KEFIRO-162912 format. One record per atom (N, C-alpha, C, O, CB): residue number from 1; residue in one letter; atom name; x negated, y negated, z. Coordinates in nm, 3 decimals, padded with zeros to 5 digits. Each point is the difference from the previous one (the first is absolute). Glycine has a CB too. Example, Ala and Ser with C-alpha at 12.3 -4.5 7.8 and 13.67 -1.06 7.14 Angstrom:
- i, aa, at, xx, yy, zz
- 1, A, N, -01.319, 00.569, 00.780
- 1, A, CA, 00.089, -00.119, 00.000
- 1, A, C, -00.090, -00.120, 00.000
- 1, A, O, -00.104, 00.002, 00.066
- 1, A, CB, 00.293, 00.115, 00.059
- 2, S, N, -00.154, -00.222, -00.197
- 2, S, CA, -00.082, -00.119, 00.006
- 2, S, C, 00.077, -00.109, 00.073
- 2, S, O, -00.051, -00.111, 00.017
- 2, S, CB, -00.067, 00.174, -00.232
REM end
This chain:
- i, aa, at, xx, yy, zz
- 1, M, N, 07.550, -01.698, 06.689
- 1, M, CA, -00.041, 00.075, -00.117
- 1, M, C, -00.136, -00.049, -00.050
- 1, M, O, -00.083, 00.080, -00.045
- 1, M, CB, 00.324, -00.043, -00.015
- 2, L, N, -00.263, -00.168, 00.067
- 2, L, CA, -00.125, -00.057, -00.046
- 2, L, C, -00.116, 00.040, 00.092
- 2, L, O, -00.113, 00.019, -00.046
- 2, L, CB, 00.239, -00.212, -00.054
- 3, K, N, -00.098, 00.206, 00.230
- 3, K, CA, -00.103, 00.044, 00.094
- 3, K, C, -00.043, 00.143, -00.030
- 3, K, O, -00.119, 00.033, 00.007
- 3, K, CB, 00.213, -00.187, 00.168
- 4, L, N, 00.002, 00.239, -00.209
- 4, L, CA, -00.032, 00.139, -00.034
- 4, L, C, -00.085, 00.007, -00.126
- 4, L, O, -00.094, 00.078, -00.008
- 4, L, CB, 00.308, -00.004, 00.116
- 5, F, N, -00.179, -00.156, -00.206
- 5, F, CA, -00.079, -00.005, -00.123
- 5, F, C, -00.142, -00.048, 00.029
- 5, F, O, -00.096, 00.056, -00.053
- 5, F, CB, 00.305, -00.101, -00.079
- 6, G, N, -00.222, -00.055, 00.216
- 6, G, CA, -00.131, -00.051, 00.038
- 6, G, C, -00.082, 00.106, 00.073
- 6, G, O, -00.121, 00.011, -00.019
- 6, G, CB, 00.217, -00.240, 00.032
- 7, L, N, -00.029, 00.306, 00.072
- 7, L, CA, -00.068, 00.108, 00.070
- 7, L, C, -00.052, 00.104, -00.098
- 7, L, O, -00.114, 00.045, 00.013
- 7, L, CB, 00.260, -00.084, 00.187
- 8, F, N, -00.064, 00.077, -00.297
- 8, F, CA, -00.043, 00.098, -00.100
- 8, F, C, -00.116, -00.053, -00.084
- 8, F, O, -00.093, 00.074, -00.031
- 8, F, CB, 00.326, 00.017, 00.025
- 9, V, N, -00.227, -00.217, -00.031
- 9, V, CA, -00.108, -00.059, -00.078
- 9, V, C, -00.129, -00.003, 00.083
- 9, V, O, -00.108, 00.029, -00.052
- 9, V, CB, 00.275, -00.169, -00.077
- 10, G, N, -00.156, 00.105, 00.256
- 10, G, CA, -00.118, -00.002, 00.087
- 10, G, C, -00.061, 00.137, 00.017
- 10, G, O, -00.122, 00.015, -00.002
- 10, G, CB, 00.220, -00.208, 00.120
- 11, I, N, -00.013, 00.294, -00.100
- 11, I, CA, -00.050, 00.137, 00.013
- 11, I, C, -00.065, 00.045, -00.129
- 11, I, O, -00.105, 00.065, 00.002
- 11, I, CB, 00.285, -00.014, 00.165
- 12, A, N, -00.119, -00.085, -00.280
- 12, A, CA, -00.056, 00.039, -00.130
- 12, A, C, -00.137, -00.064, -00.023
- 12, A, O, -00.092, 00.066, -00.048
- 12, A, CB, 00.325, -00.040, -00.042
- 13, I, N, -00.246, -00.153, 00.124
- 13, I, CA, -00.129, -00.068, -00.016
- 13, I, C, -00.105, 00.061, 00.093
- 13, I, O, -00.114, 00.020, -00.041
- 13, I, CB, 00.234, -00.232, -00.025
- 14, G, N, -00.081, 00.241, 00.189
- 14, G, CA, -00.093, 00.063, 00.094
- 14, G, C, -00.046, 00.136, -00.047
- 14, G, O, -00.118, 00.033, 00.010
- 14, G, CB, 00.228, -00.157, 00.173
- 15, L, N, -00.016, 00.204, -00.233
- 15, L, CA, -00.038, 00.132, -00.052
- 15, L, C, -00.089, -00.011, -00.123
- 15, L, O, -00.093, 00.079, -00.017
- 15, L, CB, 00.306, 00.014, 00.108
- 16, W, N, -00.184, -00.190, -00.176
- 16, W, CA, -00.082, -00.020, -00.118
- 16, W, C, -00.143, -00.038, 00.039
- 16, W, O, -00.097, 00.052, -00.057
- 16, W, CB, 00.301, -00.122, -00.073
- 17, L, N, -00.217, -00.021, 00.229
- 17, L, CA, -00.134, -00.038, 00.046
- 17, L, C, -00.073, 00.117, 00.063
- 17, L, O, -00.120, 00.016, -00.021
- 17, L, CB, 00.204, -00.248, 00.058
- 18, L, N, -00.013, 00.313, 00.040
- 18, L, CA, -00.061, 00.118, 00.060
- 18, L, C, -00.045, 00.098, -00.107
- 18, L, O, -00.108, 00.057, 00.009
- 18, L, CB, 00.251, -00.086, 00.193
- 19, W, N, -00.060, 00.048, -00.304
- 19, W, CA, -00.037, 00.089, -00.109
- 19, W, C, -00.124, -00.051, -00.074
- 19, W, O, -00.089, 00.078, -00.034
- 19, W, CB, 00.329, -00.012, 00.010
- 20, R, N, -00.247, -00.198, 00.001
- 20, R, CA, -00.116, -00.057, -00.067
- 20, R, C, -00.126, 00.019, 00.084
- 20, R, O, -00.107, 00.025, -00.054
- 20, R, CB, 00.255, -00.193, -00.059
- 21, L, N, -00.136, 00.157, 00.244
- 21, L, CA, -00.114, 00.018, 00.089
- 21, L, C, -00.051, 00.143, -00.006
- 21, L, O, -00.121, 00.023, -00.009
- 21, L, CB, 00.209, -00.203, 00.158
- 22, V, N, 00.003, 00.276, -00.144
- 22, V, CA, -00.041, 00.141, -00.008
- 22, V, C, -00.055, 00.032, -00.139
- 22, V, O, -00.096, 00.075, -00.013
- 22, V, CB, 00.271, -00.013, 00.185
- 23, D, N, -00.114, -00.119, -00.275
- 23, D, CA, -00.049, 00.021, -00.136
- 23, D, C, -00.142, -00.054, -00.016
- 23, D, O, -00.084, 00.062, -00.065
- 23, D, CB, 00.321, -00.074, -00.021
- 24, M, N, -00.263, -00.105, 00.145
- 24, M, CA, -00.134, -00.057, -00.005
- 24, M, C, -00.099, 00.090, 00.074
- 24, M, O, -00.113, 00.020, -00.046
- 24, M, CB, 00.211, -00.251, 00.031
- 25, A, N, -00.056, 00.285, 00.129
- 25, A, CA, -00.087, 00.092, 00.075
- 25, A, C, -00.028, 00.125, -00.083
- 25, A, O, -00.112, 00.051, 00.001
- 25, A, CB, 00.204, -00.137, 00.217
- 26, W, N, 00.007, 00.135, -00.289
- 26, W, CA, -00.017, 00.118, -00.086
- 26, W, C, -00.104, -00.030, -00.108
- 26, W, O, -00.089, 00.081, -00.027
- 26, W, CB, 00.328, -00.008, 00.072
- 27, Y, N, -00.227, -00.188, -00.106
- 27, Y, CA, -00.091, -00.038, -00.109
- 27, Y, C, -00.143, -00.018, 00.051
- 27, Y, O, -00.095, 00.043, -00.065
- 27, Y, CB, 00.287, -00.155, -00.053
- 28, L, N, -00.206, 00.048, 00.237
- 28, L, CA, -00.133, -00.030, 00.050
- 28, L, C, -00.068, 00.119, 00.068
- 28, L, O, -00.120, 00.021, -00.017
- 28, L, CB, 00.195, -00.255, 00.046
- 29, W, N, 00.001, 00.314, 00.046
- 29, W, CA, -00.061, 00.102, 00.084
- 29, W, C, 00.030, 00.143, -00.044
- 29, W, O, -00.068, 00.092, 00.044
- 29, W, CB, 00.083, -00.253, 00.139
- 30, G, N, 00.083, 00.181, -00.266
- 30, G, CA, 00.036, 00.136, -00.040
- 30, G, C, 00.123, 00.047, 00.074
- 30, G, O, 00.050, -00.067, 00.090
- 30, G, CB, -00.289, 00.115, -00.141
- 31, G, N, 00.286, 00.070, 00.013
- 31, G, CA, 00.127, 00.052, 00.049
- 31, G, C, 00.003, 00.030, 00.149
- 31, G, O, 00.093, -00.043, 00.069
- 31, G, CB, -00.062, 00.134, -00.290
- 32, L, N, -00.130, -00.019, 00.271
- 32, L, CA, 00.002, 00.039, 00.141
- 32, L, C, -00.010, -00.122, 00.092
- 32, L, O, 00.071, -00.009, 00.100
- 32, L, CB, -00.175, 00.228, -00.162
- 33, A, N, 00.018, -00.310, 00.028
- 33, A, CA, -00.015, -00.120, 00.082
- 33, A, C, 00.127, -00.086, -00.005
- 33, A, O, 00.038, -00.060, 00.101
- 33, A, CB, -00.287, 00.064, -00.143
- 34, A, N, 00.314, -00.010, -00.073
- 34, A, CA, 00.124, -00.077, -00.010
- 34, A, C, 00.110, 00.066, 00.083
- 34, A, O, 00.081, -00.070, 00.061
- 34, A, CB, -00.147, -00.008, -00.290
- 35, L, N, 00.070, 00.209, 00.231
- 35, L, CA, 00.097, 00.071, 00.082
- 35, L, C, -00.025, -00.026, 00.148
- 35, L, O, 00.093, -00.024, 00.076
- 35, L, CB, -00.072, 00.201, -00.253
- 36, I, N, -00.145, -00.173, 00.217
- 36, I, CA, -00.036, -00.030, 00.140
- 36, I, C, 00.037, -00.145, 00.033
- 36, I, O, 00.053, -00.027, 00.108
- 36, I, CB, -00.241, 00.195, -00.117
- 37, F, N, 00.161, -00.259, -00.083
- 37, F, CA, 00.035, -00.140, 00.021
- 37, F, C, 00.151, -00.018, 00.016
- 37, F, O, 00.044, -00.075, 00.086
- 37, F, CB, -00.246, 00.008, -00.218
- 38, A, N, 00.280, 00.135, 00.048
- 38, A, CA, 00.146, -00.010, 00.009
- 38, A, C, 00.049, 00.054, 00.134
- 38, A, O, 00.088, -00.060, 00.062
- 38, A, CB, -00.070, 00.082, -00.313
- 39, F, N, -00.073, 00.091, 00.296
- 39, F, CA, 00.039, 00.054, 00.130
- 39, F, C, -00.036, -00.095, 00.113
- 39, F, O, 00.077, -00.016, 00.095
- 39, F, CB, -00.107, 00.248, -00.185
- 40, L, N, -00.086, -00.296, 00.081
- 40, L, CA, -00.039, -00.095, 00.103
- 40, L, C, 00.095, -00.120, 00.003
- 40, L, O, 00.031, -00.050, 00.107
- 40, L, CB, -00.269, 00.122, -00.133
- 41, L, N, 00.283, -00.117, -00.090
- 41, L, CA, 00.098, -00.108, -00.004
- 41, L, C, 00.130, 00.041, 00.069
- 41, L, O, 00.057, -00.077, 00.077
- 41, L, CB, -00.159, -00.006, -00.290
- 42, V, N, 00.149, 00.203, 00.184
- 42, V, CA, 00.124, 00.048, 00.061
- 42, V, C, -00.018, 00.015, 00.151
- 42, V, O, 00.088, -00.040, 00.076
- 42, V, CB, -00.028, 00.160, -00.289
- 43, F, N, -00.172, -00.063, 00.256
- 43, F, CA, -00.023, 00.016, 00.143
- 43, F, C, -00.010, -00.135, 00.071
- 43, F, O, 00.045, -00.013, 00.114
- 43, F, CB, -00.163, 00.228, -00.161
- 44, F, N, 00.061, -00.317, -00.019
- 44, F, CA, -00.009, -00.133, 00.058
- 44, F, C, 00.139, -00.060, 00.021
- 44, F, O, 00.027, -00.058, 00.105
- 44, F, CB, -00.250, 00.027, -00.215
- 45, V, N, 00.309, 00.045, 00.012
- 45, V, CA, 00.137, -00.053, 00.012
- 45, V, C, 00.075, 00.072, 00.111
- 45, V, O, 00.069, -00.063, 00.080
- 45, V, CB, -00.068, 00.005, -00.326
- 46, V, N, -00.014, 00.190, 00.252
- 46, V, CA, 00.068, 00.078, 00.104
- 46, V, C, -00.055, -00.038, 00.138
- 46, V, O, 00.076, -00.008, 00.097
- 46, V, CB, -00.038, 00.198, -00.259
- 47, Y, N, -00.168, -00.212, 00.171
- 47, Y, CA, -00.060, -00.041, 00.127
- 47, Y, C, 00.058, -00.133, 00.048
- 47, Y, O, 00.032, -00.016, 00.118
- 47, Y, CB, -00.243, 00.137, -00.181
- 48, L, N, 00.225, -00.217, -00.030
- 48, L, CA, 00.056, -00.129, 00.038
- 48, L, C, 00.145, 00.012, 00.045
- 48, L, O, 00.040, -00.063, 00.098
- 48, L, CB, -00.195, -00.046, -00.260
- 49, L, N, 00.233, 00.190, 00.092
- 49, L, CA, 00.140, 00.019, 00.039
- 49, L, C, 00.011, 00.070, 00.135
- 49, L, O, 00.084, -00.036, 00.083
- 49, L, CB, -00.021, 00.046, -00.325
- 50, D, N, -00.148, 00.090, 00.265
- 50, D, CA, 00.003, 00.072, 00.127
- 50, D, C, -00.043, -00.091, 00.115
- 50, D, O, 00.057, 00.006, 00.109
- 50, D, CB, -00.105, 00.208, -00.230
- 51, R, N, -00.051, -00.297, 00.096
- 51, R, CA, -00.045, -00.092, 00.104
- 51, R, C, 00.110, -00.097, 00.040
- 51, R, O, 00.014, -00.033, 00.118
- 51, R, CB, -00.246, 00.052, -00.206
- 52, R, N, 00.309, -00.063, -00.010
- 52, R, CA, 00.112, -00.090, 00.029
- 52, R, C, 00.106, 00.070, 00.084
- 52, R, O, 00.055, -00.059, 00.094
- 52, R, CB, -00.099, -00.064, -00.308
- 53, K, N, 00.073, 00.249, 00.182
- 53, K, CA, 00.099, 00.076, 00.077
- 53, K, C, -00.047, 00.024, 00.143
- 53, K, O, 00.080, -00.005, 00.093
- 53, K, CB, -00.004, 00.116, -00.305
- 54, V, N, -00.206, -00.086, 00.230
- 54, V, CA, -00.053, 00.020, 00.135
- 54, V, C, 00.015, -00.127, 00.082
- 54, V, O, 00.037, 00.006, 00.118
- 54, V, CB, -00.200, 00.164, -00.206
- 55, K, N, 00.135, -00.285, 00.029
- 55, K, CA, 00.017, -00.127, 00.072
- 55, K, C, 00.145, -00.024, 00.037
- 55, K, O, 00.029, -00.049, 00.109
- 55, K, CB, -00.226, -00.043, -00.230
- 56, E, N, 00.290, 00.126, 00.030
- 56, E, CA, 00.142, -00.014, 00.031
- 56, E, C, 00.040, 00.092, 00.114
- 56, E, O, 00.076, -00.041, 00.088
- 56, E, CB, -00.031, -00.022, -00.326
- 57, A, N, -00.095, 00.185, 00.237
- 57, A, CA, 00.034, 00.095, 00.106
- 57, A, C, -00.057, -00.047, 00.134
- 57, A, O, 00.065, 00.014, 00.104
- 57, A, CB, -00.061, 00.173, -00.272
- 58, E, N, -00.126, -00.242, 00.167
- 58, E, CA, -00.059, -00.051, 00.123
- 58, E, C, 00.081, -00.117, 00.055
- 58, E, O, 00.017, -00.014, 00.122
- 58, E, CB, -00.244, 00.089, -00.201
- 59, A, N, 00.276, -00.160, -00.010
- 59, A, CA, 00.080, -00.113, 00.045
- 59, A, C, 00.132, 00.048, 00.060
- 59, A, O, 00.047, -00.058, 00.099
- 59, A, CB, -00.153, -00.087, -00.276
- 60, I, N, 00.166, 00.248, 00.121
- 60, I, CA, 00.124, 00.054, 00.054
- 60, I, C, -00.025, 00.063, 00.136
- 60, I, O, 00.079, -00.018, 00.093
- 60, I, CB, 00.006, 00.059, -00.326
- 61, M, N, -00.196, 00.032, 00.246
- 61, M, CA, -00.033, 00.063, 00.129
- 61, M, C, -00.029, -00.107, 00.107
- 61, M, O, 00.038, 00.019, 00.116
- 61, M, CB, -00.131, 00.182, -00.239
- 62, A, N, 00.029, -00.309, 00.086
- 62, A, CA, -00.030, -00.105, 00.096
- 62, A, C, 00.126, -00.072, 00.045
- 62, A, O, 00.012, -00.037, 00.117
- 62, A, CB, -00.236, 00.008, -00.222
- 63, D, N, 00.320, 00.010, 00.014
- 63, D, CA, 00.125, -00.066, 00.036
- 63, D, C, 00.089, 00.091, 00.084
- 63, D, O, 00.077, -00.048, 00.083
- 63, D, CB, -00.091, -00.086, -00.293
- 64, G, N, 00.004, 00.263, 00.190
- 64, G, CA, 00.088, 00.094, 00.068
- 64, G, C, -00.040, 00.030, 00.142
- 64, G, O, 00.079, 00.056, 00.076
- 64, G, CB, -00.033, 00.041, -00.294
- 65, S, N, -00.167, -00.132, 00.258
- 65, S, CA, -00.049, 00.035, 00.134
- 65, S, C, 00.067, -00.081, 00.106
- 65, S, O, -00.029, 00.017, 00.118
- 65, S, CB, -00.185, 00.045, -00.213
REM end
């Protein structure tokens, strides 16, 4: 139960930091640039996750041969 609580707290802190980063971009660059910045952050995270899945799939294919 404590691990689950810690996970929720970690996710909440991460989301808060992400929100502060986008909010700072909004303040410094304006709305459109902040929106572009937020999309780039999301695409970067998705790219990292996809890259990890590709490496896992390559390892499975190499073991299966």
